[in-house]
C-alpha positions in Angstrom: 6.1 -15.5 -13.2 5.1 -15.4 -9.4 4.1 -19.0 -9.8 7.2 -19.9 -11.4 9.4 -18.4 -8.8 6.9 -20.7 -6.2 7.3 -23.5 -8.2 11.3 -23.3 -8.2 11.4 -23.0 -4.3 9.1 -25.7 -3.4 10.9 -28.0 -6.2 14.3 -27.5 -4.7 12.9 -26.7 -0.8 15.5 -29.9 0.1 18.5 -28.4 -1.9 20.9 -25.6 -0.9 19.1 -23.6 -3.7 18.0 -20.0 -2.3 14.3 -18.6 -2.4 14.7 -15.9 -4.6 11.9 -13.2 -5.0 11.9 -12.0 -8.5 10.9 -8.3 -9.0 12.9 -6.9 -11.7 12.7 -8.8 -14.9 15.0 -7.8 -17.9 14.2 -9.3 -21.2 16.6 -9.0 -23.7 15.0 -9.5 -27.2 11.8 -6.9 -28.3 10.4 -9.2 -30.9 7.3 -11.2 -30.8 8.4 -13.3 -28.1 10.0 -10.8 -25.6 7.2 -8.6 -26.1 4.6 -11.0 -25.1 7.2 -12.1 -21.9 7.3 -8.5 -21.2 3.6 -8.2 -21.2 3.0 -11.7 -19.2 5.7 -10.5 -16.4 4.2 -6.7 -15.8 0.9 -8.4 -15.7 2.0 -9.9 -12.8 3.5 -6.9 -11.2 7.1 -7.2 -12.0 9.1 -4.5 -13.3 10.2 -5.0 -16.8 12.9 -3.8 -18.7 12.5 -5.0 -22.6 15.9 -4.6 -24.4 16.6 -4.4 -28.1 19.2 -2.9 -30.0 16.6 -1.2 -32.2 14.5 1.8 -30.9 11.7 1.1 -33.8 11.4 -2.7 -32.7 11.0 -1.3 -29.0 8.1 1.2 -30.1 6.6 -1.4 -32.0 6.6 -3.9 -28.7 5.1 -1.2 -26.6 2.4 -0.2 -29.1 1.9 -4.5 -29.0 1.5 -4.9 -25.8 -0.6 -2.1 -25.1 -2.8 -3.4 -28.0 -2.8 -7.3 -26.4 -3.6 -5.6 -23.3 -7.0 -3.7 -24.5 -8.2 -7.2 -25.9 -7.4 -8.9 -22.2 -9.7 -5.9 -21.2 -12.5 -6.2 -23.3 -12.8 -9.6 -21.8 -11.7 -9.5 -18.5 -13.3 -5.9 -17.6 -16.2 -6.0 -19.9 -18.7 -4.4 -17.3 -16.1 -2.2 -15.6 -14.4 -0.1 -18.5 -12.6 2.4 -15.8 -10.9 -1.0 -14.1 -9.9 -2.1 -17.5 -8.1 1.4 -18.1 -6.7 1.1 -14.7 -5.3 -2.0 -15.3 -3.6 -1.2 -18.7 -1.8 1.9 -17.0 -0.5 -0.3 -14.4 0.7 -3.1 -16.5 2.4 -0.3 -19.0 3.8 1.6 -16.1 6.0 -1.4 -15.1 7.2 -2.0 -18.8 10.4 0.4 -19.2 12.2 0.1 -22.7 15.8 0.1 -23.4 18.6 0.0 -26.4 21.2 -0.1 -23.3 21.6 -3.8 -22.3 24.4 -3.4 -20.1 22.9 -0.6 -17.9 19.5 -2.7 -17.9 20.8 -6.4 -16.5 22.5 -4.4 -13.4 19.6 -4.3 -11.1 18.1 -7.4 -12.7 16.7 -10.6 -10.5 15.9 -12.5 -13.7 17.8 -12.3 -17.2 15.8 -13.8 -20.0 16.8 -13.8 -23.6 14.4 -13.9 -26.2 16.6 -13.3 -29.3 17.7 -15.2 -32.3 17.8 -18.8 -32.3 21.5 -19.1 -32.6 24.2 -20.7 -30.3 26.7 -18.5 -30.9 25.2 -15.2 -30.3 23.2 -16.7 -27.2 26.6 -17.5 -25.7 28.0 -14.1 -26.6 25.6 -12.5 -25.4 25.2 -13.9 -21.8 29.6 -14.0 -21.9 28.8 -10.2 -22.2 26.2 -9.8 -19.8 27.5 -12.2 -16.8 30.0 -9.6 -16.3 27.6 -6.6 -15.5 25.1 -8.5 -13.9 24.8 -8.8 -10.0 26.1 -12.3 -8.7 22.4 -13.5 -7.5 20.8 -12.9 -11.2 19.1 -16.1 -12.8 19.8 -16.2 -16.5 17.3 -17.5 -18.6 17.0 -18.7 -22.2 14.1 -18.8 -24.2 14.2 -21.4 -27.0 12.3 -23.4 -29.4 14.6 -25.0 -31.7 18.0 -25.4 -29.5 18.1 -28.5 -27.5 19.0 -28.5 -24.3 22.0 -29.9 -24.5 23.1 -27.1 -26.5 22.0 -24.1 -24.5 24.2 -21.4 -24.0 27.2 -22.7 -22.2 27.3 -20.6 -18.9 30.6 -18.7 -18.1 33.1 -19.9 -15.3 31.6 -20.2 -12.5 28.2 -20.5 -13.5 26.2 -23.8 -11.9 22.8 -23.2 -13.5 20.9 -22.1 -16.4 17.1 -22.1 -17.0 15.6 -22.4 -20.3 12.4 -21.5 -21.1 9.9 -22.3 -24.0 7.3 -20.0 -24.5 4.4 -21.0 -26.7 3.4 -18.4 -29.3 2.1 -15.9 -28.9 3.2 -15.9 -25.1 0.7 -13.5 -23.5 
């Protein structure tokens, strides 16, 4: 995520695009992709809110992130188990979960959806959250099957929408 922020500012340095520091990331969708993206963002120091309509899915996502981090620790911190545990704690402190998308986007610098591959559902979600998110929030869509020309139509006033394609599994 930090690299992505740097690349955006470099790629558009001659345009009128502002350099935006992304600190708070809200991810809508607690499935495999959303949880993996949350792990990556939290591992790079971002404050992450993972949102889903199901508490059960969110609990499984949190458990999955922790399990994935333990596998990372086995490789990255093989000689330093205490440092590995500290790494897991630090990353997990960066991740919160919520079933309230509206409240979760109110502090989002980046809002990324990782929900079902249904254009209408994605458009409806962005239409609802556009009314609640701060004006500077970057809206992003994670999609692997929708063509870029059919990505969620920006609500009135939007000029840009970021489209991501993360590979499975994302961490």
